[in-house]
Structures are given as structure tokens and as C-alpha cells.
C-alpha positions as CSV (number, residue, x, y, z in Angstrom):
1,M,-6.0,-14.2,-8.7
2,K,-3.2,-16.3,-10.2
3,I,0.3,-15.2,-9.3
4,Y,3.2,-16.0,-11.7
5,K,6.8,-15.4,-10.6
6,A,9.6,-15.1,-13.1
7,N,13.0,-13.7,-13.9
8,C,14.2,-12.0,-17.1
9,E,15.4,-15.3,-18.5
10,G,12.5,-17.5,-17.7
11,H,9.5,-18.0,-20.0
12,I,6.1,-17.7,-18.2
13,N,3.7,-20.4,-19.2
14,I,0.4,-18.4,-19.4
15,D,-1.9,-20.2,-21.8
16,E,-4.5,-17.4,-22.3
17,P,-4.3,-13.9,-23.8
18,I,-3.8,-11.1,-21.3
19,V,-4.2,-7.3,-21.2
20,A,-1.7,-6.0,-18.6
21,C,-0.8,-2.8,-16.8
22,I,2.8,-2.4,-15.9
23,G,4.6,-0.7,-13.0
24,Y,5.6,-1.0,-9.3
25,F,2.3,0.2,-8.0
26,D,3.2,1.2,-4.4
27,G,-0.1,2.1,-2.8
28,L,-2.3,1.3,-5.7
29,H,-3.6,4.8,-5.5
30,L,-6.2,6.5,-7.7
31,G,-3.6,7.1,-10.5
32,H,-2.7,3.4,-10.5
33,Q,-6.4,2.5,-10.5
34,E,-6.9,4.3,-13.8
35,L,-4.4,1.9,-15.3
36,I,-6.2,-1.1,-13.8
37,K,-9.6,0.1,-15.0
38,K,-8.3,0.6,-18.5
39,A,-6.6,-2.9,-18.5
40,K,-9.8,-4.5,-17.3
41,K,-11.9,-2.7,-19.9
42,I,-9.7,-3.7,-22.8
43,A,-9.5,-7.3,-21.4
44,Y,-13.3,-7.5,-21.3
45,E,-13.6,-6.2,-24.8
46,K,-11.1,-8.7,-26.1
47,G,-12.3,-11.7,-24.0
48,A,-8.9,-11.8,-22.3
49,K,-7.7,-11.8,-18.7
50,S,-6.6,-8.7,-17.0
51,A,-3.1,-8.7,-15.6
52,L,-0.6,-6.7,-13.5
53,I,3.0,-6.8,-14.4
54,T,5.2,-5.7,-11.5
55,F,8.6,-6.2,-9.9
56,Y,10.0,-7.3,-6.6
57,P,12.1,-6.1,-4.8
58,D,11.5,-2.4,-5.4
59,P,13.7,-1.4,-8.4
60,K,14.7,1.7,-6.4
61,D,16.3,-0.6,-3.8
62,I,18.4,-2.2,-6.4
63,I,19.3,1.0,-8.3
64,T,20.2,3.0,-5.2
65,K,21.4,0.0,-3.1
66,K,19.2,1.4,-0.2
67,K,16.1,0.0,1.4
68,H,13.0,2.1,0.9
69,R,9.8,1.9,3.0
70,H,6.5,1.5,1.3
71,I,2.8,2.3,1.7
72,Q,2.1,-1.4,1.9
73,N,4.2,-4.5,1.9
74,F,4.2,-6.5,-1.4
75,T,1.8,-9.2,-0.2
76,D,-0.9,-6.6,0.7
77,R,-0.3,-4.8,-2.7
78,L,-1.2,-8.0,-4.5
79,K,-4.3,-8.5,-2.3
80,I,-5.5,-5.0,-3.2
81,A,-4.9,-5.7,-6.9
82,Q,-7.0,-8.8,-6.5
83,E,-9.8,-6.9,-4.8
84,M,-9.7,-4.4,-7.6
85,G,-10.5,-7.2,-10.1
86,I,-7.1,-8.1,-11.5
87,D,-7.1,-11.8,-12.7
88,I,-3.4,-12.4,-13.0
89,A,-0.3,-10.9,-11.3
90,I,3.1,-11.4,-13.0
91,V,6.0,-10.7,-10.6
92,Y,9.5,-10.3,-12.0
93,D,12.5,-10.7,-9.8
94,F,14.2,-7.3,-10.2
95,T,17.9,-8.0,-10.1
96,Q,21.1,-6.1,-11.0
97,E,21.0,-7.9,-14.3
98,M,17.5,-6.5,-15.1
99,C,18.5,-3.1,-13.8
100,K,21.3,-3.0,-16.4
101,M,19.3,-4.2,-19.4
102,P,19.1,-1.9,-22.4
103,E,15.5,-0.9,-23.0
104,D,15.1,-2.9,-26.2
105,V,16.4,-6.1,-24.4
106,F,14.0,-5.5,-21.6
107,Y,11.2,-5.3,-24.1
108,Q,12.3,-8.5,-25.8
109,K,12.9,-10.6,-22.7
110,V,10.0,-9.4,-20.5
111,L,7.1,-8.2,-22.7
112,C,7.7,-10.4,-25.7
113,S,7.6,-13.5,-23.5
114,L,4.0,-12.8,-22.5
115,P,0.7,-13.5,-24.5
116,L,-0.2,-9.8,-24.5
117,V,-3.1,-8.5,-26.6
118,G,-3.0,-5.1,-24.9
119,L,-0.7,-3.1,-22.6
120,V,-1.4,-0.1,-20.3
121,C,1.3,2.1,-18.8
122,G,1.5,5.6,-17.1
123,F,2.7,8.6,-19.0
124,D,5.8,8.7,-16.9
125,F,6.6,4.9,-17.0
126,S,10.3,4.2,-17.6
127,Y,12.1,0.9,-18.0
128,G,15.5,-0.4,-19.0
129,Y,19.0,0.8,-18.1
130,K,18.9,4.2,-16.4
131,G,15.2,4.5,-17.3
132,E,16.0,5.0,-21.0
133,G,12.8,3.3,-22.0
134,T,9.8,5.6,-22.4
135,P,6.2,5.1,-23.4
136,Q,7.0,6.4,-26.9
137,K,9.8,3.9,-27.3
138,L,7.4,1.2,-26.0
139,K,4.9,2.4,-28.6
140,D,7.5,2.1,-31.4
141,H,8.3,-1.5,-30.3
142,I,4.7,-2.6,-30.1
143,A,3.4,-0.8,-33.2
144,G,1.0,-3.0,-35.1
145,K,1.2,-5.9,-32.6
146,Y,-1.4,-4.9,-30.1
147,P,-2.7,-1.6,-28.6
148,L,-0.7,0.4,-26.0
149,S,-2.7,2.7,-23.8
150,I,-0.8,5.5,-22.1
151,I,-2.6,7.0,-19.1
152,D,-2.2,10.7,-18.4
153,E,-1.5,12.0,-15.0
154,V,-4.4,11.9,-12.5
155,L,-4.8,15.1,-10.4
156,Y,-6.2,15.8,-7.0
157,Q,-6.6,19.5,-6.0
158,G,-4.5,20.4,-9.0
159,E,-1.5,18.2,-8.2
160,K,-0.4,14.9,-9.6
161,I,-1.4,11.8,-7.6
162,S,1.7,9.8,-7.0
163,S,3.1,7.2,-4.5
164,T,5.6,9.9,-3.3
165,R,2.8,12.3,-2.5
166,V,0.9,9.6,-0.6
167,R,4.1,8.7,1.4
168,I,4.7,12.4,2.3
169,A,1.1,12.7,3.5
170,I,1.6,9.6,5.7
171,E,4.9,10.9,7.1
172,K,3.2,14.2,7.9
173,G,0.3,12.5,9.6
174,D,-2.1,13.9,7.0
175,I,-4.1,10.6,6.7
176,E,-7.1,12.3,5.4
177,L,-5.2,13.5,2.3
178,A,-3.5,10.0,2.0
179,N,-7.0,8.4,2.0
180,E,-8.2,10.8,-0.7
181,L,-5.2,10.0,-2.9
182,L,-5.5,6.2,-2.3
183,G,-9.2,6.1,-2.8
184,Y,-9.5,3.8,0.2
185,P,-8.6,4.0,3.9
186,Y,-4.9,3.7,4.6
187,F,-4.2,0.6,6.7
188,N,-1.5,-1.1,8.6
189,R,-1.5,-4.9,9.3
190,G,0.4,-6.6,12.0
191,K,0.6,-9.3,14.6
192,V,-0.5,-8.4,18.2
193,I,2.5,-8.6,20.5
194,H,3.0,-8.4,24.3
195,G,3.5,-4.9,25.6
196,K,3.9,-3.4,29.0
197,R,0.2,-3.4,29.7
198,N,0.2,0.4,30.5
199,G,-3.1,0.7,28.7
200,H,-4.7,-1.9,30.9
201,K,-3.6,0.1,34.0
202,L,-5.3,3.2,32.6
203,G,-8.5,1.5,31.7
204,Y,-7.8,1.6,28.0
205,P,-6.3,-1.8,27.1
206,T,-4.4,-1.7,23.8
207,A,-3.3,-4.2,21.2
208,N,0.4,-3.6,20.4
209,I,1.3,-4.5,16.8
210,R,4.7,-4.8,15.1
211,L,4.9,-3.3,11.7
212,D,6.7,-5.0,8.8
213,D,10.1,-3.5,8.4
214,E,9.2,-2.6,4.8
215,I,6.3,-0.4,5.9
216,L,6.4,3.4,6.3
217,C,5.5,4.4,9.8
218,P,3.0,7.3,10.1
219,R,3.9,10.4,12.0
220,T,3.7,10.0,15.8
221,G,0.4,11.0,17.3
222,V,-3.1,9.8,18.1
223,Y,-5.4,8.6,15.3
224,I,-9.0,7.4,15.0
225,G,-10.0,4.7,12.7
226,F,-11.1,1.1,12.6
227,V,-9.8,-2.4,13.3
228,K,-10.7,-5.5,11.4
229,Y,-10.3,-8.8,13.2
230,A,-11.9,-12.1,12.4
231,D,-14.0,-10.5,9.7
232,K,-15.5,-8.0,12.1
233,I,-15.0,-4.2,12.1
234,Y,-14.5,-2.2,15.4
235,K,-14.1,1.5,16.0
236,A,-10.7,2.2,17.4
237,M,-8.2,4.8,18.5
238,C,-4.5,4.4,17.9
239,N,-1.4,5.9,19.5
240,I,1.8,5.9,17.5
241,G,4.6,7.2,19.7
242,N,6.7,6.6,22.8
243,N,4.1,7.2,25.6
244,P,6.0,10.1,27.1
245,T,3.8,10.3,30.2
246,I,4.4,6.8,31.5
247,A,7.4,5.4,29.5
248,I,11.1,6.1,29.5
249,D,13.1,5.5,26.4
250,N,10.5,3.0,25.1
251,G,11.0,3.7,21.4
252,I,8.2,4.1,19.0
253,T,5.2,1.8,19.6
254,Y,2.0,1.2,17.7
255,E,-0.9,0.7,20.1
256,V,-4.5,0.3,19.3
257,H,-7.5,0.6,21.7
258,I,-10.3,-1.4,20.2
259,I,-13.7,0.0,21.3
260,D,-16.3,-2.5,22.6
261,F,-14.0,-5.4,22.3
262,D,-12.8,-7.7,25.0
263,G,-10.8,-10.7,23.9
264,D,-7.4,-12.3,23.9
265,I,-5.8,-11.6,20.5
266,Y,-2.1,-12.0,21.3
267,D,-0.2,-13.5,18.3
268,Q,-3.3,-12.8,16.1
269,E,-3.2,-10.6,13.0
270,I,-5.3,-7.4,12.9
271,T,-5.7,-4.7,10.3
272,V,-5.8,-1.1,11.5
273,Y,-7.4,1.5,9.2
274,L,-6.5,5.1,10.0
275,K,-8.9,7.9,9.2
276,K,-7.7,11.0,10.9
277,R,-4.9,12.2,13.2
278,I,-6.5,14.0,16.1
279,R,-3.6,15.2,18.2
280,D,0.1,15.0,19.0
281,D,1.7,12.3,21.2
282,K,2.5,14.4,24.2
283,R,3.5,14.3,27.9
284,F,0.8,15.0,30.5
285,D,1.5,16.3,34.0
286,S,-0.3,13.4,35.6
287,L,-2.0,10.1,34.9
288,D,-5.4,11.7,35.8
289,E,-4.8,14.3,33.1
290,L,-3.9,11.5,30.6
291,K,-7.0,9.6,31.5
292,E,-9.2,12.6,30.9
293,Q,-7.6,13.1,27.5
294,L,-8.0,9.4,26.6
295,A,-11.7,9.7,27.4
296,K,-12.0,12.6,25.0
297,D,-10.1,10.7,22.3
298,K,-12.4,7.7,22.7
299,E,-15.5,10.0,22.4
300,I,-14.1,11.3,19.1
301,A,-13.4,7.7,17.9
302,E,-16.9,6.6,18.8
303,R,-18.6,9.4,16.8
304,Q,-17.0,8.4,13.5
305,S,-19.1,6.6,10.9
306,E,-18.0,3.3,9.4
307,D,-16.3,3.7,6.1
308,E,-17.8,1.4,3.4
309,R,-14.6,1.5,1.4
310,L,-12.7,-0.7,3.9
311,I,-10.7,-3.3,1.9
312,S,-8.4,-6.2,2.6
């Protein structure tokens, strides 16, 4: 996938026609995937390249002047888009200047600078100053130039699929719901760092990872899932919490016990796919009681079947 970076004043030199979907795409969930499918379909019919028009940093960060946490970091988002078959990613630097653009100026400076032969957006897409731009206004601008496809809301269990709904599920520890909304297993990626080796002392060595500051941390507790390292997949159990039985004021840690794995992976990057939260992070009365519980957790993790939808 080719990646083009631009600002609202710069012309992007793309020398082939494109059909693009536009948005921020946090999570690239099933709703977003409908936009991608439509863009790919039209691109195929027109002999054009499929493209994703997106923005960095998060427009909400600029508008509210606050940092927001996301389902993935921006690099992973682009990797997922590539795996979903997008040919080109066009990333606009979202600045205060762009934030204050009237919707017609946004259209002229952003969309008119691209070799578009088709555009796809969601029914609730907004753009321009204070979100005054709507799909209908976009349709009026584009009329007669190329087709605009507006994708209706996508529902799961009668409710709209949205990035907000996915984030709430993750914060509640409802990873099974998050995975259904995403259409693939929710994952965290991070570099393995040195911990206090408490897991080794208990017979369950763990890889401690540091999450990107941009990433939303799931609710504390014990999860089962998988780890991908060096192109191999391993069953795993993951503890997100503060180890209340053996740690004092340790803060929140992200520790993964990789089943049937014995290797030195310090400073290496691993990907952790979470499938289900199985219990709270709690304090046990003794280390023996904790070990008994860890054995039960491991048994649950070992019984899970490998998910063929693992990506990235």
C-alpha cells in the first residue's frame, strides 16, 4: 500500500485515478469495512485504485485540545487497511487551520486536489468548520463529476456499530462484543520490557509489554487469547492489573504468559490478541491459592481454538 502524506495546501501527486472512502476510521470496525468494500468494488469496476482518505492527529484532539485514546495506534490502523485490500492511504495533517476551514473550502482544497473517480462516506460523516459539511452538501458539490456513495449505518444486535461502542466494550472488558463489532480479534502490540519476574517465581513466566500512550487500555482482569511472535501463534493468558497478591503500589501492568513457549524476547515486539475476559484481577490469601487459580486460568486458555481471523 502506498502512503501519501499531505496538508491542506499541498497538492498530492497521484498519477492514477482513485476511488476513496473518507473518515478517521478508529478500529476499522464492521461499519468502516462496508465503506472499504464499496470503495474497492467501485474501483474494480472503474479500473482505478482503492484509497483511504484519513487524518492525523485525531480531529477530536485538535477540536477539543485534549488527547484521546484509540482502539489502535495510527500505524496499526494503516496496516489493517492494507490487509483489507486498500491500495493507497492518503493522510492529511489535521491542523487548527484545517479545523477552521468552511466546508466548501475543505472540499476545494482537499477533495478537488485528488484524482477521484468515486468517493464513499458514511451517513454521519461530517467535515469543515464545526462539522457543517454533511453528505448531502458533499453530494451537491460533487454532482455530475463522479459518484458519491453514502453508506447507511451498520447494526449489530439492533444497535449502530461505531468506534465509540467498540471503545466502551473494551473499557468494560467485554472483549467478545468488541471482537464482534470489529470483525476481527482485538489486539495490542508492544515491546517486551523487564518486569519484577514475579511470574517466574510462580512458575508462570510472563512477557511484560508497554502499551503505546495512544492506546486505550482494557479493563483490568485476566484474559485468554493468543500471542503472535516471529510469525508464530501461541495460546496465552494475559493479566492486566496491579498484581494485588504480590505487588504493592505497582501501577497497572500488562503481563502475558505465553503457553508452550520458552525464549528470551526482551526488547522484541509481540502482538497480543484478546478473546475473552475470564475473571477479575483480585487479591488471593496466599501464593498457593494464586497458583491454583493460575493453573485453572491456563487450562481455560489451552482449551480455546485458534481464531482464523487473526490479522496484523
